[in-house]
C-alpha positions, 0 to 999 in steps of 0.5 A: 075669370068671370067679373062680378060687381060686389057691393058689400064684403058680405056679398063675397060669401055668396059670390064664392070668394074666400079671398077678398084680396089677392096679390101675386108677384106685385112690382112697382117701379119709379124710374129705375127704383123698384119700390115694391118687389115681388109681393104676394099675399091673400086676405081671406073674408073676415080676416084682419090683415096689416102691412108692417115695415120701415119707412120706404118699405112700400106699404103706401105704394102697395095700398095705393095699388090695392085702392086703384090709385096707382097702376102696378108695374107688374104682378096681379091684384084682385080686390073682391075678384076685380082689378082695382085699376080701372076704377081709379080715373073715376075716383080721382076725377077733379080730386087731388091724386096726392096723399097728404105726405106727397102734397106736403113734400111737394109744397116744401119743394115748391118753396125751394127746399131740398130733400134733406130739408124736407126730410127734417121738416116732415120727420122722414128719411131722405129716401122716403122724401124722394119716394113721395116726390117721385110718387107725386111726379108720377101721379101728376104725369109730370116729367120732373119735380118743377112740372109737377109743382106747376101742375099741382099749383094750377089745379089748386092742389098746392 
């Protein structure tokens, strides 16, 4: 596959790309939990597309993979004909990799709150809170919640 740098979505027409987003068999695991399982779709140039689902369905994880902020555990992803993952480190240099929800959940965990208390405070389900905490731990390269809190505090993200 030939990789071409595109600077504008309008360039996709001249580059011969009918689909600006291609996802095939996308999988994302957090330890033993599979947050995204075998998701496939395409988005055509000019098409309006939405990801809909309940809390914890994998919408945010899928979006973060498309943005290059999270590597896929499996499957293929192409945005404008390119793999978005290699761009992630440059985009996140010096910036917090945490989403607002991940940061909120981690900040409450830093205060000693348990998943149920965090869920109540943020109006989420406990499963969604666990997903946010797991994502924060993964993004910070930490082996556990305590280390993730320490890393985020040291970098000024909490």
